[in-house]
C-alpha positions in Angstrom: -14.2 -1.5 4.2 -11.0 0.4 4.6 -10.9 -0.4 8.3 -9.8 -3.5 10.2 -12.1 -6.3 11.2 -12.0 -8.3 14.5 -11.2 -11.6 12.9 -8.2 -10.2 10.9 -6.7 -7.9 13.5 -4.8 -10.5 15.4 -2.5 -11.0 12.5 -1.5 -7.4 12.6 0.8 -8.3 15.5 3.4 -8.8 12.8 4.0 -5.1 12.9 7.6 -4.2 13.0 8.7 -7.3 11.0 10.2 -6.6 7.6 10.5 -8.7 4.4 13.7 -8.5 2.3 13.2 -6.6 -0.9 14.9 -6.7 -4.3 13.5 -3.4 -5.5 16.2 -1.3 -7.2 16.8 2.4 -7.1 15.1 4.6 -9.7 15.9 8.0 -11.2 12.3 9.2 -10.9 9.4 8.1 -8.7 6.1 7.8 -10.6 3.4 7.1 -8.1 -0.2 5.9 -8.5 -3.0 6.1 -5.9 -6.3 4.3 -5.5 -9.0 6.1 -3.4 -12.1 4.6 -1.9 -14.0 7.9 -2.0 -14.0 11.2 -3.8 -11.1 13.7 -3.3 -13.8 16.3 -2.4 -15.1 14.3 0.7 -13.2 16.7 3.0 -12.2 13.7 5.0 -10.5 10.4 4.5 -9.8 10.6 0.8 -9.2 14.3 0.9 -6.5 13.8 3.5 -4.8 11.1 1.5 -4.8 13.4 -1.6 -3.2 16.2 0.4 -0.4 13.8 1.3 0.0 12.9 -2.4 0.3 16.6 -3.3 3.0 17.1 -0.7 4.9 14.1 -1.9 4.9 15.6 -5.4 6.9 18.5 -4.2 10.0 16.3 -4.0 12.2 17.0 -7.0 12.5 13.4 -8.0 8.8 12.7 -7.9 6.9 13.0 -11.2 3.3 14.0 -11.4 1.3 11.2 -9.9 -1.9 9.5 -11.0 -4.9 8.9 -8.8 -8.2 7.2 -9.3 -11.1 8.1 -6.9 -14.2 6.2 -5.8 -12.9 2.8 -6.6 -15.0 0.0 -5.0 -13.3 -2.3 -2.7 -12.8 -6.0 -3.4 -11.5 -8.2 -6.2 -12.5 -5.8 -9.0 -10.1 -3.2 -7.7 -7.2 -5.4 -9.0 -8.1 -4.2 -12.5 -7.7 -0.6 -11.5 -4.5 -1.2 -9.6 -3.1 -3.1 -12.5 -4.0 -0.1 -14.7 -1.7 2.2 -12.7 1.1 -0.2 -13.3 0.5 -0.3 -17.0 0.6 3.5 -17.0 4.2 3.2 -15.7 3.8 3.6 -11.9 6.8 2.2 -10.0 5.1 3.0 -6.6 1.5 2.3 -5.9 -0.5 3.3 -2.8 -3.9 1.6 -2.2 -5.6 3.6 0.5 -8.4 1.4 1.8 -8.5 -1.9 3.7 -10.7 -3.6 1.1 -7.9 -3.4 -1.5 -5.6 -5.7 0.5 -5.9 -8.9 -1.5 -6.2 -7.2 -4.8 -2.9 -5.3 -4.0 -1.1 -8.5 -3.2 -2.5 -10.1 -6.4 -1.2 -7.3 -8.7 2.1 -7.1 -6.7 2.9 -10.8 -7.2 3.0 -10.2 -11.0 4.9 -6.9 -10.8 7.9 -7.5 -8.5 9.7 -4.4 -9.8 7.0 -2.1 -8.4 6.6 -1.1 -4.8 3.1 -1.4 -3.3 2.0 0.2 0.0 -1.4 -0.8 1.4 -3.2 1.4 4.0 -4.5 -0.4 7.2 -3.8 -3.9 6.0 -2.0 -6.7 7.7 -0.6 -8.7 4.8 2.8 -7.9 3.3 5.1 -9.4 0.7 8.5 -8.8 -0.8 7.3 -5.7 -2.6 4.2 -4.9 -0.5 4.3 -2.9 2.8 1.5 -1.6 5.0 0.9 1.7 6.8 -1.5 3.2 9.4 -1.4 5.6 12.3 -2.0 5.7 16.0 -5.0 7.9 15.8 -6.0 7.1 19.3 -3.4 9.6 20.5 -5.0 12.8 19.1 -8.4 11.2 19.9 -7.5 11.2 23.5 -6.5 14.9 23.3 -9.7 15.8 21.6 -11.5 14.0 24.4 -9.9 16.4 26.9 -11.2 19.3 24.9 -14.7 17.8 24.7 -14.7 17.0 28.4 -13.8 20.6 29.3 -16.3 22.2 27.0 -19.3 20.1 27.9 -21.7 21.7 30.4 -24.3 18.9 30.2 -21.8 16.1 30.8 -23.2 14.4 27.8 -21.2 14.0 24.6 -22.4 12.4 21.4 -20.1 10.3 19.2 -21.2 9.6 15.7 -19.5 6.4 14.4 -19.7 4.3 11.3 -19.1 0.6 12.2 -18.3 -1.3 15.5 -14.8 -2.5 14.4 -11.6 -2.3 16.4 -10.3 1.0 14.8 -13.5 2.8 15.6 -13.9 1.2 19.1 -10.3 2.1 20.0 -10.9 5.7 19.0 -14.1 5.9 21.0 -12.4 4.5 24.0 -9.4 6.8 23.8 -11.7 9.8 23.3 -13.7 8.7 26.4 -10.6 8.3 28.5 -9.6 11.8 27.5 -13.0 13.1 28.4 -13.1 11.5 31.8 -9.6 12.5 32.7 -10.9 16.0 33.1 -14.6 15.4 33.6 -15.3 12.2 35.5 -19.0 12.8 35.4 -19.3 13.0 31.7 -20.7 10.1 29.5 -20.1 9.5 25.8 -23.2 8.3 23.9 -22.4 6.4 20.7 -24.7 6.6 17.6 -23.9 4.0 14.9 -24.6 5.1 11.3 -23.5 2.1 9.3 -21.9 4.3 6.7 -18.6 6.3 6.3 -20.3 9.0 4.3 -22.9 11.7 5.0 -25.5 9.8 7.0 -28.9 11.0 7.8 -28.2 12.0 11.4 -30.4 11.4 14.4 -28.6 13.1 17.2 -31.2 13.9 19.9 -29.1 12.3 22.7 -29.0 15.4 24.9 -25.4 16.2 24.0 -23.9 19.6 23.9 -20.6 18.4 22.2 -20.4 15.9 19.3 -17.5 13.9 18.0 -17.3 11.7 15.0 -15.7 8.8 13.1 -17.1 9.6 9.7 -15.5 10.4 6.3 -17.5 13.5 5.5 -18.6 16.7 7.3 -22.3 15.9 8.0 -21.8 15.7 11.7 -20.2 19.1 11.8 -23.0 20.6 9.9 -25.5 18.9 12.2 -23.8 20.3 15.3 -23.7 23.8 13.8 -27.5 23.6 13.1 -28.2 22.4 16.7 -26.0 25.0 18.4 -23.7 22.3 19.8 -19.9 22.1 19.7 -18.2 19.5 17.5 -14.9 17.6 17.2 -14.1 16.8 13.6 -12.0 14.1 12.1 -9.6 13.3 9.2 -8.9 16.9 8.2 -9.4 20.4 9.6 -13.1 20.8 8.8 -13.8 24.0 10.6 -15.1 25.7 7.5 -18.2 23.5 7.6 -19.0 24.6 11.2 -17.3 27.9 12.0 -19.2 28.4 15.2 -19.3 24.8 16.4 -15.8 23.6 15.6 -13.4 23.0 18.5 -10.6 20.8 17.0 -10.1 17.6 15.1 -7.8 14.5 15.1 -6.2 14.7 11.7 -4.0 12.7 9.3 -0.8 13.9 7.7 -0.2 11.1 5.1 2.7 13.0 3.6 4.8 11.8 6.5 4.6 8.3 5.0 4.3 9.1 1.4 7.4 11.3 1.3 9.5 8.7 3.3 8.5 5.9 1.0 9.1 7.9 -2.1 12.6 8.8 -0.9 13.4 5.1 -0.1 12.2 4.0 -3.5 14.3 6.6 -5.2 17.4 5.5 -3.2 16.8 1.8 -3.5 16.6 1.5 0.3 12.9 0.6 0.5 12.1 -2.6 2.4 8.7 -4.1 3.1 7.5 -3.2 6.6 4.3 -2.6 8.6 4.2 1.0 9.7 2.0 2.1 12.7 3.2 5.6 13.5 2.0 8.0 16.1 2.2 11.7 16.8 6.0 11.5 17.3 6.4 10.7 13.6 3.9 13.4 12.5 1.5 11.0 10.8 -1.4 11.9 13.2 -2.0 15.2 15.0 -4.6 17.4 16.6 -5.8 20.3 14.5 -5.3 23.8 16.0 -8.0 24.5 18.5 -10.6 27.2 17.8 -11.0 30.4 19.7 -14.0 28.9 21.4 -11.6 26.7 23.5 -10.4 28.7 26.6 -6.7 29.5 26.9 -6.3 27.3 30.0 -7.8 24.3 28.2 -5.5 24.9 25.2 -2.5 25.0 27.6 -3.5 21.7 29.2 -3.9 20.0 25.8 -0.5 21.4 24.6 1.1 19.9 27.7 -0.5 16.5 27.2 0.5 16.6 23.5 4.1 17.1 24.5 3.9 14.2 27.0 2.5 11.9 24.3 5.1 12.9 21.7 7.9 12.4 24.3 6.6 8.9 25.2 5.7 10.0 28.8 1.9 9.6 28.4 0.0 6.7 26.8 -3.7 7.2 26.6 -4.4 3.6 27.5 -2.4 3.5 30.7 -4.3 1.6 33.4 -6.2 1.3 35.5 -9.0 1.1 32.9 -12.4 -0.5 33.5 -14.9 -1.7 30.9 -18.6 -0.8 30.9 -19.3 -3.6 33.4 -16.7 -2.2 35.8 -14.2 -5.0 35.2 -10.6 -4.0 35.2 -9.3 -4.6 31.6 -5.9 -2.8 32.0 -4.2 -3.0 35.3 -2.8 0.1 37.1 0.3 1.3 35.5 0.1 -1.1 32.6 -0.3 -0.3 28.9 -1.9 -2.8 26.5 0.3 -4.4 23.9 -0.2 -3.3 20.3 -2.0 -6.6 19.5 -4.5 -5.8 22.2 -5.0 -2.3 21.0 -5.5 -3.4 17.4 -8.0 -6.1 18.3 -10.0 -4.0 20.9 -13.6 -5.1 21.1 -14.9 -3.6 24.4 -16.1 -0.2 25.5 -14.5 1.5 28.5 -16.3 2.8 31.5 -18.1 6.0 30.5 -19.3 4.9 27.1 -23.1 4.5 26.6 -23.8 2.2 23.7 -23.3 -1.3 22.5 -20.8 -2.9 20.2 -23.3 -4.2 17.7 -24.7 -3.1 14.4 
């Protein structure tokens, strides 16, 4: 899958370290992209493709090539290598399961820059990139907490892995910062795409960690509010939509393209937040009261300025045990390997 696993996450603490590169400057950047889903999924792959299109607006970037719906695993090496044969001097592989295949192809093509999304392995000509999505998740939780009248919020999630768990926790912390009586009920779907949804959990607001808009459509049909994900999906639920944590992959793609062009690119492990523009909260809908929008705007400014961290303690887990002491903030390694639910979440970390 494109997401992190618990066993692998510990190694991601190498973030911030760089590997020397011998990649030379180029006159033109010709990029290739490997996608795990279809560009029309309105979610994960769609957001990456929007970033690709923005990157192409740079004068020195030639029309890029993308291949969609590529299965993860060893077989993806053939597809990645195909991009190199087509002349790509910059390759983005946008799913966790492409990690080893990316390294394999990169080892045989040292004059090509490879960037792998959400991985933890790097090399002389391989870097990684991801975003601190927990920041806008927290903000969307504030919206959900303010909008819920029943104090029950449903959260439709794919798999119980650190990235998803971290997002659920950040969302719940946002919810309970404004509505201490609210609970977040987690529903696991075991798929990133369009699950058959069973959402009769008594919630009047739904949130999601899915790659397609099925949750939004289910909320619209049930007369509930909904928080989207990946991209601004309001068109799928015009009455239900409140806001969405979204990706702006062009922030990374344009930076990397410029560095490749100038010959200044170096292998690094990127984990950017809202202050870098990689993640954001989509504009709130008219359904969100002005005072709530004002509060969220203030909290957004505080996060961007580094004055507010969603995981500032004291934080308790579901059993009431303090897992983050008062005034403390977990280290990146602890955030990246998160495997517990915070107080206020109803559900278990199991498949």
